[in-house]
C-alpha positions as a Markdown table, in Angstrom:
| # | Residue | x | y | z |
|---|---|---|---|---|
| 1 | Unk | 39.8 | 6.4 | -5.7 |
| 2 | Unk | 37.9 | 3.1 | -5.8 |
| 3 | Unk | 34.3 | 3.7 | -4.6 |
| 4 | Unk | 32.3 | 0.3 | -4.4 |
| 5 | Unk | 28.7 | -0.3 | -3.7 |
| 6 | Unk | 27.8 | -2.5 | -0.7 |
| 7 | Unk | 26.3 | -5.9 | -1.5 |
| 8 | Unk | 22.9 | -4.8 | 0.2 |
| 9 | Unk | 22.4 | -2.5 | -2.7 |
| 10 | Unk | 22.1 | -5.2 | -5.1 |
| 11 | Unk | 18.7 | -5.3 | -3.9 |
| 12 | Unk | 18.0 | -1.7 | -5.2 |
| 13 | Unk | 18.9 | -1.7 | -8.7 |
| 14 | Unk | 16.9 | 0.2 | -11.3 |
| 15 | Unk | 13.6 | -1.2 | -11.7 |
| 16 | Unk | 10.6 | -1.4 | -14.2 |
| 17 | Unk | 9.4 | 1.8 | -12.6 |
| 18 | Unk | 12.6 | 3.7 | -13.5 |
| 19 | Unk | 12.3 | 2.2 | -17.2 |
| 20 | Unk | 8.7 | 3.4 | -17.3 |
| 21 | Unk | 9.5 | 6.8 | -16.1 |
| 22 | Unk | 12.1 | 7.2 | -18.9 |
| 23 | Unk | 9.8 | 5.9 | -21.5 |
| 24 | Unk | 7.2 | 8.3 | -20.5 |
| 25 | Unk | 9.6 | 11.2 | -20.2 |
| 26 | Unk | 10.9 | 10.3 | -24.0 |
| 27 | Unk | 7.4 | 10.1 | -25.2 |
| 28 | Unk | 6.4 | 13.5 | -23.7 |
| 29 | Unk | 9.7 | 14.9 | -25.3 |
| 30 | Unk | 8.2 | 13.8 | -28.6 |
| 31 | Unk | 5.0 | 15.9 | -28.0 |
| 32 | Unk | 2.8 | 12.9 | -26.7 |
| 33 | Unk | 0.1 | 13.6 | -23.9 |
| 34 | Unk | 0.7 | 10.7 | -21.6 |
| 35 | Unk | -2.0 | 9.5 | -19.1 |
| 36 | Unk | -0.2 | 8.1 | -16.2 |
| 37 | Unk | -2.0 | 5.4 | -14.3 |
| 38 | Unk | 1.2 | 3.8 | -13.0 |
| 39 | Unk | 1.9 | 5.4 | -9.7 |
| 40 | Unk | -0.4 | 5.0 | -6.6 |
| 41 | Unk | -0.1 | 8.9 | -5.6 |
| 42 | Unk | -3.5 | 10.6 | -4.8 |
| 43 | Unk | -4.0 | 13.4 | -7.4 |
| 44 | Unk | -6.8 | 14.9 | -4.9 |
| 45 | Unk | -6.1 | 17.5 | -2.3 |
| 46 | Unk | -6.6 | 17.2 | 1.4 |
| 47 | Unk | -9.9 | 18.3 | 2.6 |
| 48 | Unk | -9.8 | 22.1 | 3.9 |
| 49 | Unk | -10.0 | 21.4 | 7.6 |
| 50 | Unk | -6.7 | 19.6 | 7.4 |
| 51 | Unk | -5.2 | 22.5 | 5.4 |
| 52 | Unk | -6.5 | 25.1 | 7.8 |
| 53 | Unk | -5.2 | 23.2 | 10.7 |
| 54 | Unk | -1.6 | 23.1 | 8.9 |
| 55 | Unk | -1.9 | 26.9 | 8.1 |
| 56 | Unk | -2.7 | 27.8 | 11.9 |
| 57 | Unk | 0.0 | 25.5 | 13.2 |
| 58 | Unk | 2.8 | 26.3 | 11.1 |
| 59 | Unk | 2.5 | 30.1 | 12.3 |
| 60 | Unk | 3.2 | 28.9 | 15.9 |
| 61 | Unk | 7.1 | 29.4 | 16.4 |
| 62 | Unk | 7.1 | 27.1 | 19.3 |
| 63 | Unk | 6.2 | 24.0 | 17.0 |
| 64 | Unk | 9.6 | 24.0 | 15.1 |
| 65 | Unk | 11.7 | 21.8 | 17.3 |
| 66 | Unk | 12.3 | 18.1 | 17.0 |
| 67 | Unk | 9.1 | 16.0 | 18.1 |
| 68 | Unk | 10.9 | 12.8 | 18.4 |
| 69 | Unk | 7.7 | 11.1 | 18.8 |
| 70 | Unk | 3.9 | 11.2 | 18.7 |
| 71 | Unk | 2.2 | 13.8 | 20.6 |
| 72 | Unk | -0.4 | 12.7 | 23.1 |
| 73 | Unk | -2.9 | 14.5 | 21.0 |
| 74 | Unk | -2.1 | 12.4 | 18.1 |
| 75 | Unk | -1.8 | 9.0 | 19.8 |
| 76 | Unk | -5.4 | 9.6 | 21.5 |
| 77 | Unk | -6.7 | 10.6 | 18.2 |
| 78 | Unk | -5.5 | 7.2 | 16.5 |
| 79 | Unk | -7.1 | 5.3 | 19.7 |
| 80 | Unk | -10.4 | 7.3 | 19.4 |
| 81 | Unk | -10.4 | 6.7 | 15.4 |
| 82 | Unk | -9.9 | 2.8 | 15.9 |
| 83 | Unk | -12.7 | 2.6 | 18.6 |
| 84 | Unk | -15.1 | 4.5 | 16.5 |
| 85 | Unk | -14.4 | 2.7 | 13.3 |
| 86 | Unk | -13.4 | -0.8 | 14.4 |
| 87 | Unk | -14.5 | -1.2 | 18.1 |
| 88 | Unk | -10.6 | -1.8 | 18.9 |
| 89 | Unk | -9.5 | -0.4 | 22.1 |
| 90 | Unk | -6.0 | 0.9 | 22.2 |
| 91 | Unk | -3.8 | 2.3 | 25.2 |
| 92 | Unk | -2.7 | 5.4 | 23.5 |
| 93 | Unk | 0.5 | 5.5 | 25.4 |
| 94 | Unk | 1.8 | 1.9 | 24.6 |
| 95 | Unk | -0.1 | 0.5 | 21.8 |
| 96 | Unk | 0.4 | 3.4 | 19.3 |
| 97 | Unk | 3.6 | 4.6 | 17.6 |
| 98 | Unk | 3.9 | 7.4 | 15.3 |
| 99 | Unk | 5.5 | 6.7 | 11.7 |
| 100 | Unk | 7.0 | 8.9 | 9.1 |
| 101 | Unk | 4.6 | 7.3 | 6.6 |
| 102 | Unk | 3.9 | 3.6 | 6.6 |
| 103 | Unk | 6.7 | 2.9 | 4.5 |
| 104 | Unk | 8.9 | 3.9 | 7.3 |
| 105 | Unk | 7.5 | 1.2 | 9.6 |
| 106 | Unk | 7.3 | -1.5 | 6.8 |
| 107 | Unk | 11.0 | -1.2 | 6.0 |
| 108 | Unk | 12.4 | -0.9 | 9.5 |
| 109 | Unk | 10.3 | -3.5 | 11.2 |
| 110 | Unk | 12.2 | -6.3 | 9.9 |
| 111 | Unk | 15.5 | -4.8 | 11.0 |
| 112 | Unk | 14.1 | -4.6 | 14.5 |
| 113 | Unk | 12.8 | -8.1 | 14.6 |
| 114 | Unk | 14.9 | -10.3 | 12.3 |
| 115 | Unk | 18.5 | -11.6 | 12.0 |
| 116 | Unk | 20.3 | -12.5 | 8.9 |
| 117 | Unk | 19.0 | -15.9 | 7.4 |
| 118 | Unk | 15.4 | -15.5 | 9.0 |
| 119 | Unk | 12.6 | -16.0 | 6.7 |
| 120 | Unk | 10.0 | -13.2 | 6.1 |
| 121 | Unk | 6.7 | -14.4 | 4.7 |
| 122 | Unk | 5.6 | -11.7 | 1.9 |
| 123 | Unk | 2.7 | -11.8 | -0.3 |
| 124 | Unk | 3.5 | -12.2 | -3.9 |
| 125 | Unk | 2.4 | -9.9 | -5.6 |
| 126 | Unk | 3.2 | -7.5 | -2.9 |
| 127 | Unk | 4.0 | -3.8 | -2.2 |
| 128 | Unk | 7.7 | -3.4 | -3.3 |
| 129 | Unk | 8.7 | -1.8 | 0.3 |
| 130 | Unk | 8.2 | -5.5 | 1.6 |
| 131 | Unk | 11.1 | -6.7 | -0.3 |
| 132 | Unk | 13.2 | -3.7 | 0.7 |
| 133 | Unk | 12.5 | -4.5 | 4.3 |
| 134 | Unk | 13.7 | -7.9 | 3.9 |
| 135 | Unk | 16.9 | -6.7 | 2.1 |
| 136 | Unk | 17.7 | -4.1 | 4.8 |
| 137 | Unk | 17.6 | -7.0 | 7.6 |
| 138 | Unk | 19.5 | -9.3 | 5.5 |
| 139 | Unk | 16.8 | -11.9 | 5.9 |
| 140 | Unk | 15.4 | -14.3 | 3.4 |
| 141 | Unk | 12.1 | -13.4 | 1.6 |
| 142 | Unk | 9.5 | -16.2 | 1.0 |
| 143 | Unk | 6.9 | -15.3 | -1.3 |
| 144 | Unk | 3.4 | -16.5 | -0.5 |
| 145 | Unk | 1.5 | -16.5 | -4.0 |
| 146 | Unk | -1.8 | -14.6 | -4.4 |
| 147 | Unk | -3.8 | -16.7 | -6.7 |
| 148 | Unk | -7.2 | -16.0 | -8.3 |
| 149 | Unk | -8.6 | -19.4 | -7.3 |
| 150 | Unk | -7.7 | -18.7 | -3.6 |
| 151 | Unk | -9.4 | -15.1 | -3.7 |
| 152 | Unk | -5.9 | -13.5 | -4.0 |
| 153 | Unk | -5.2 | -14.4 | -0.4 |
| 154 | Unk | -2.3 | -16.5 | 0.9 |
| 155 | Unk | -2.6 | -20.1 | 1.5 |
| 156 | Unk | -0.6 | -20.9 | 4.8 |
| 157 | Unk | -1.2 | -24.7 | 4.1 |
| 158 | Unk | 1.3 | -24.5 | 1.3 |
| 159 | Unk | 4.2 | -23.1 | 3.3 |
| 160 | Unk | 6.8 | -25.7 | 4.0 |
| 161 | Unk | 7.4 | -26.6 | 7.6 |
| 162 | Unk | 11.2 | -25.9 | 7.4 |
| 163 | Unk | 10.3 | -22.3 | 6.3 |
| 164 | Unk | 7.8 | -21.9 | 9.1 |
| 165 | Unk | 10.3 | -23.0 | 11.5 |
| 166 | Unk | 12.8 | -20.3 | 10.4 |
| 167 | Unk | 10.2 | -17.5 | 9.7 |
| 168 | Unk | 10.0 | -14.6 | 12.2 |
| 169 | Unk | 7.6 | -12.2 | 10.4 |
| 170 | Unk | 4.6 | -12.3 | 8.1 |
| 171 | Unk | 3.3 | -9.4 | 6.1 |
| 172 | Unk | -0.4 | -9.4 | 5.1 |
| 173 | Unk | -2.0 | -6.6 | 3.0 |
| 174 | Unk | -5.9 | -6.3 | 2.9 |
| 175 | Unk | -7.1 | -4.6 | 1.0 |
| 176 | Unk | -3.8 | -4.7 | -0.9 |
| 177 | Unk | -1.3 | -3.2 | -3.2 |
| 178 | Unk | -1.2 | -4.1 | -6.0 |
| 179 | Unk | -3.9 | -6.8 | -5.5 |
| 180 | Unk | -7.1 | -5.3 | -3.9 |
| 181 | Unk | -8.1 | -8.5 | -2.0 |
| 182 | Unk | -10.3 | -8.2 | 0.9 |
| 183 | Unk | -9.8 | -10.3 | 4.1 |
| 184 | Unk | -12.6 | -12.3 | 5.7 |
| 185 | Unk | -12.7 | -12.7 | 9.5 |
| 186 | Unk | -12.3 | -16.4 | 8.9 |
| 187 | Unk | -8.7 | -15.6 | 7.0 |
| 188 | Unk | -7.6 | -13.4 | 9.8 |
| 189 | Unk | -8.6 | -16.1 | 12.5 |
| 190 | Unk | -6.5 | -18.5 | 10.5 |
| 191 | Unk | -3.6 | -16.2 | 10.3 |
| 192 | Unk | -3.7 | -15.6 | 14.1 |
| 193 | Unk | -3.7 | -19.3 | 14.8 |
| 194 | Unk | -0.8 | -19.9 | 12.2 |
| 195 | Unk | 1.3 | -17.1 | 13.9 |
| 196 | Unk | 0.7 | -18.7 | 17.4 |
| 197 | Unk | 1.5 | -22.1 | 16.0 |
| 198 | Unk | 4.9 | -21.2 | 14.4 |
| 199 | Unk | 5.8 | -18.1 | 16.8 |
| 200 | Unk | 5.7 | -15.7 | 13.9 |
| 201 | Unk | 5.0 | -12.1 | 14.2 |
| 202 | Unk | 2.2 | -10.7 | 11.9 |
| 203 | Unk | 2.3 | -7.0 | 10.4 |
| 204 | Unk | -0.9 | -6.1 | 8.7 |
| 205 | Unk | -0.4 | -3.4 | 6.2 |
| 206 | Unk | -3.8 | -1.4 | 6.3 |
| 207 | Unk | -2.9 | 1.5 | 4.2 |
| 208 | Unk | -6.1 | 1.3 | 2.2 |
| 209 | Unk | -8.6 | 1.0 | 5.1 |
| 210 | Unk | -10.7 | 3.9 | 4.0 |
| 211 | Unk | -10.7 | 3.5 | 0.2 |
| 212 | Unk | -13.7 | 0.7 | -0.1 |
| 213 | Unk | -16.8 | 0.7 | -2.2 |
| 214 | Unk | -19.5 | -1.5 | -0.7 |
| 215 | Unk | -18.3 | -3.5 | 2.4 |
| 216 | Unk | -16.0 | -1.9 | 4.7 |
| 217 | Unk | -12.7 | -3.9 | 5.3 |
| 218 | Unk | -11.8 | -5.6 | 8.6 |
| 219 | Unk | -9.1 | -4.4 | 10.9 |
| 220 | Unk | -6.8 | -7.3 | 11.8 |
| 221 | Unk | -6.8 | -6.0 | 15.3 |
| 222 | Unk | -10.5 | -6.6 | 15.6 |
| 223 | Unk | -9.8 | -10.3 | 15.7 |
| 224 | Unk | -9.4 | -12.1 | 18.9 |
| 225 | Unk | -5.9 | -12.7 | 19.9 |
| 226 | Unk | -4.4 | -10.4 | 17.1 |
| 227 | Unk | -2.7 | -8.0 | 19.6 |
| 228 | Unk | -0.9 | -11.2 | 21.1 |
| 229 | Unk | 0.9 | -12.0 | 17.6 |
| 230 | Unk | 1.2 | -8.8 | 15.9 |
| 231 | Unk | 0.6 | -5.2 | 14.7 |
| 232 | Unk | -1.2 | -3.1 | 12.0 |
| 233 | Unk | 0.1 | -0.1 | 10.1 |
| 234 | Unk | -2.2 | 2.5 | 8.7 |
| 235 | Unk | -1.5 | 6.0 | 6.9 |
| 236 | Unk | -3.1 | 9.0 | 6.3 |
| 237 | Unk | -1.6 | 9.2 | 2.9 |
| 238 | Unk | -4.4 | 7.6 | 0.8 |
| 239 | Unk | -7.3 | 8.1 | 3.1 |
| 240 | Unk | -6.9 | 11.9 | 3.6 |
| 241 | Unk | -4.8 | 12.6 | 0.6 |
| 242 | Unk | -1.8 | 13.5 | 2.9 |
| 243 | Unk | 0.7 | 11.4 | 0.9 |
| 244 | Unk | 3.5 | 14.1 | 1.0 |
| 245 | Unk | 3.0 | 14.8 | 4.9 |
| 246 | Unk | 4.6 | 11.5 | 5.6 |
| 247 | Unk | 2.5 | 10.6 | 8.6 |
| 248 | Unk | 1.3 | 7.0 | 9.7 |
| 249 | Unk | 1.2 | 4.9 | 12.7 |
| 250 | Unk | 1.6 | 1.3 | 14.0 |
| 251 | Unk | -0.7 | -0.1 | 16.6 |
| 252 | Unk | -1.1 | -3.1 | 18.5 |
| 253 | Unk | 1.4 | -5.5 | 20.4 |
| 254 | Unk | 3.4 | -3.2 | 22.7 |
| 255 | Unk | 6.5 | -5.0 | 22.9 |
| 256 | Unk | 6.8 | -5.1 | 19.2 |
| 257 | Unk | 5.9 | -1.5 | 19.0 |
| 258 | Unk | 8.8 | -0.8 | 21.4 |
| 259 | Unk | 11.2 | -2.8 | 19.4 |
| 260 | Unk | 10.6 | -0.5 | 16.4 |
| 261 | Unk | 10.2 | 2.6 | 18.4 |
| 262 | Unk | 13.7 | 1.9 | 19.8 |
| 263 | Unk | 15.1 | 1.5 | 16.5 |
| 264 | Unk | 13.4 | 4.6 | 15.1 |
| 265 | Unk | 14.8 | 6.7 | 18.0 |
| 266 | Unk | 18.3 | 6.0 | 16.3 |
| 267 | Unk | 17.2 | 7.1 | 12.7 |
| 268 | Unk | 14.9 | 10.1 | 12.9 |
| 269 | Unk | 13.4 | 12.9 | 15.0 |
| 270 | Unk | 9.9 | 12.4 | 14.5 |
| 271 | Unk | 7.2 | 14.2 | 12.6 |
| 272 | Unk | 6.7 | 18.0 | 12.2 |
| 273 | Unk | 4.4 | 19.0 | 15.1 |
| 274 | Unk | 1.9 | 20.9 | 12.7 |
| 275 | Unk | 1.6 | 17.8 | 10.5 |
| 276 | Unk | 0.8 | 15.7 | 13.7 |
| 277 | Unk | -1.9 | 18.2 | 14.6 |
| 278 | Unk | -3.3 | 18.0 | 11.1 |
| 279 | Unk | -3.4 | 14.3 | 11.2 |
| 280 | Unk | -5.0 | 14.3 | 14.6 |
| 281 | Unk | -7.8 | 16.6 | 13.2 |
| 282 | Unk | -8.2 | 14.2 | 10.4 |
| 283 | Unk | -8.7 | 11.3 | 12.6 |
| 284 | Unk | -11.1 | 12.9 | 14.9 |
| 285 | Unk | -13.2 | 14.2 | 11.9 |
| 286 | Unk | -16.7 | 13.1 | 11.4 |
| 287 | Unk | -17.6 | 15.1 | 8.3 |
| 288 | Unk | -18.8 | 13.3 | 5.2 |
| 289 | Unk | -15.3 | 13.8 | 3.6 |
| 290 | Unk | -14.2 | 10.2 | 3.6 |
| 291 | Unk | -17.4 | 9.0 | 1.8 |
| 292 | Unk | -17.1 | 11.7 | -0.7 |
| 293 | Unk | -13.6 | 10.6 | -1.4 |
| 294 | Unk | -14.7 | 7.1 | -1.7 |
| 295 | Unk | -17.5 | 8.2 | -4.2 |
| 296 | Unk | -14.8 | 9.8 | -6.4 |
| 297 | Unk | -12.8 | 6.8 | -6.7 |
| 298 | Unk | -15.8 | 4.5 | -7.3 |
| 299 | Unk | -17.0 | 6.8 | -10.1 |
| 300 | Unk | -13.4 | 6.6 | -11.6 |
| 301 | Unk | -13.4 | 2.7 | -11.1 |
| 302 | Unk | -16.9 | 2.2 | -12.7 |
| 303 | Unk | -15.8 | 4.5 | -15.6 |
| 304 | Unk | -12.7 | 2.4 | -16.5 |
| 305 | Unk | -14.1 | -1.1 | -15.6 |
| 306 | Unk | -17.2 | -0.1 | -18.0 |
| 307 | Unk | -15.1 | 1.3 | -20.6 |
| 308 | Unk | -12.7 | -1.7 | -20.7 |
| 309 | Unk | -15.8 | -4.0 | -21.1 |
| 310 | Unk | -16.9 | -2.1 | -24.0 |
| 311 | Unk | -13.4 | -2.5 | -25.5 |
| 312 | Unk | -13.6 | -6.2 | -25.0 |
| 313 | Unk | -11.4 | -6.2 | -21.9 |
| 314 | Unk | -13.5 | -7.9 | -19.2 |
| 315 | Unk | -11.9 | -7.4 | -15.9 |
| 316 | Unk | -13.0 | -7.8 | -12.4 |
| 317 | Unk | -14.2 | -4.6 | -10.5 |
| 318 | Unk | -12.0 | -4.2 | -7.2 |
| 319 | Unk | -14.1 | -4.1 | -4.0 |
| 320 | Unk | -11.3 | -1.7 | -2.5 |
| 321 | Unk | -8.1 | 0.2 | -2.7 |
| 322 | Unk | -7.2 | 2.7 | -5.5 |
| 323 | Unk | -6.0 | 0.2 | -7.9 |
| 324 | Unk | -7.5 | -2.2 | -10.5 |
| 325 | Unk | -5.7 | -5.5 | -10.9 |
| 326 | Unk | -6.3 | -6.5 | -14.4 |
| 327 | Unk | -5.6 | -9.7 | -16.3 |
| 328 | Unk | -4.0 | -8.9 | -19.4 |
| 329 | Unk | -5.4 | -10.2 | -22.8 |
| 330 | Unk | -4.2 | -13.4 | -23.9 |
| 331 | Unk | -1.0 | -13.6 | -26.2 |
| 332 | Unk | 0.8 | -11.0 | -24.1 |
| 333 | Unk | 3.1 | -11.0 | -21.1 |
| 334 | Unk | 2.6 | -8.2 | -18.4 |
| 335 | Unk | 5.4 | -6.1 | -19.6 |
| 336 | Unk | 4.6 | -6.5 | -23.5 |
| 337 | Unk | 1.1 | -5.5 | -22.7 |
| 338 | Unk | 2.3 | -2.4 | -20.5 |
| 339 | Unk | 4.7 | -1.3 | -23.3 |
| 340 | Unk | 1.9 | -1.6 | -25.8 |
| 341 | Unk | -0.4 | 0.6 | -24.1 |
| 342 | Unk | 2.5 | 3.1 | -23.5 |
| 343 | Unk | 3.6 | 3.2 | -27.2 |
| 344 | Unk | 0.2 | 2.9 | -28.8 |
| 345 | Unk | -2.4 | 4.4 | -26.6 |
| 346 | Unk | -0.1 | 6.9 | -24.5 |
| 347 | Unk | -1.4 | 5.2 | -21.3 |
| 348 | Unk | 1.3 | 4.2 | -18.7 |
| 349 | Unk | 0.2 | 1.4 | -16.3 |
| 350 | Unk | 2.4 | -1.0 | -14.2 |
| 351 | Unk | 3.3 | -4.8 | -15.1 |
| 352 | Unk | 2.3 | -7.1 | -12.5 |
| 353 | Unk | 5.7 | -8.6 | -12.5 |
| 354 | Unk | 7.1 | -5.4 | -10.8 |
| 355 | Unk | 5.4 | -6.6 | -7.6 |
| 356 | Unk | 6.6 | -10.3 | -7.8 |
| 357 | Unk | 6.6 | -13.3 | -9.9 |
| 358 | Unk | 3.1 | -14.2 | -9.3 |
| 359 | Unk | 2.2 | -10.8 | -10.9 |
| 360 | Unk | 2.9 | -12.3 | -14.3 |
| 361 | Unk | -0.4 | -12.1 | -16.4 |
| 362 | Unk | -1.7 | -8.9 | -14.8 |
| 363 | Unk | -1.2 | -5.1 | -14.9 |
| 364 | Unk | -1.9 | -2.5 | -12.2 |
| 365 | Unk | -3.8 | 0.5 | -13.1 |
| 366 | Unk | -4.1 | 3.4 | -10.5 |
| 367 | Unk | -7.3 | 5.5 | -10.3 |
| 368 | Unk | -5.2 | 8.6 | -9.9 |
| 369 | Unk | -6.6 | 10.7 | -12.8 |
| 370 | Unk | -9.7 | 12.8 | -13.2 |
| 371 | Unk | -12.5 | 11.5 | -15.2 |
| 372 | Unk | -11.9 | 13.4 | -18.4 |
| 373 | Unk | -8.2 | 11.9 | -18.4 |
| 374 | Unk | -9.6 | 8.4 | -17.8 |
| 375 | Unk | -12.1 | 9.1 | -20.8 |
| 376 | Unk | -9.2 | 10.3 | -22.8 |
| 377 | Unk | -7.3 | 6.9 | -21.9 |
| 378 | Unk | -10.2 | 4.9 | -23.0 |
| 379 | Unk | -10.5 | 6.7 | -26.2 |
| 380 | Unk | -6.7 | 6.3 | -26.9 |
| 381 | Unk | -7.0 | 2.8 | -26.2 |
| 382 | Unk | -10.1 | 2.2 | -28.6 |
| 383 | Unk | -8.2 | 4.1 | -31.3 |
| 384 | Unk | -5.1 | 2.2 | -31.0 |
| 385 | Unk | -7.1 | -0.9 | -31.8 |
| 386 | Unk | -5.0 | -3.1 | -29.4 |
| 387 | Unk | -8.0 | -5.1 | -28.2 |
| 388 | Unk | -9.5 | -5.7 | -31.6 |
| 389 | Unk | -6.1 | -7.4 | -32.4 |
| 390 | Unk | -6.0 | -9.3 | -29.4 |
| 391 | Unk | -6.9 | -13.0 | -29.0 |
| 392 | Unk | -9.1 | -14.2 | -26.1 |
| 393 | Unk | -10.0 | -10.8 | -24.4 |
């Protein structure tokens, strides 16, 4: 029997992430203690009030049916959270859509909006799910370079007119993954005007909204006219350490949300009721948890950045997110430097090219290990003498 793979699957071949996982496994089998800073999965638990809500809810036998969509409680919690945090008013019934994690929405929205051949404008480097969504919609990906000289924000003036005419969707991500760039109000205003002019829907991925260190990030929907042109997706995975729960939401333009909701009604049966209850509890909470969580990441960030500087690796300290976007020492490609750290310091990071062509020259470092492990990573890097042998660090 001849079993052939669809052409669409050519977009989902084994990636650098698979290669790194295999190398890490091989090194561990040889007895090496590997410090993995490559995957952006929180190592911290959710706060007790979330766990307690889950424990109580799962004991209710009436909550084991299909949820199909977001509960009124969950949708109202999202609305109250956005009013409290960003002064954004939402109709909880029509302007809030439950997602099974933000990746659910990121991958499926292009299928609801775009036809084969339509352009989708995507930040480069950008989160890998964006490219997956483009491929699933059989659309064309147009990369928007994120360059240091433009504060790692897309420059709309460089997008050719013929691309704008065929574009249906633009994805923005601030603070971003892998690049933790922060949007300004002026940037978002420019984005809204650009979208209006070219009839392009905007999807703002706001998954790192609560992981900031000094200045609070701006919600795209707080900009005048934003609801007319787009939506925002947000997640509880990173903010509340609920990554495995797979719960998130899309908010904003109700017509766009209905299109996505109609597609999802044919794909899934909603999020488990107890998880929605826990998510609602999290969004309504006004305890110090989020600030305490930020402080943990800030200490990790400062420990690593200061330690890198002492090694001679002078990198920029991020203003937000759980990542450091670090320019590699002169003389290395992103992958070469990644493999050198892996083999000589037992430290796993991700080469910038895993996120797009414009990621060359950088690595992404996730702040997902306790401080003692980060100190060990710095010690290993110092012993390896990688930086003393590098040029131009």
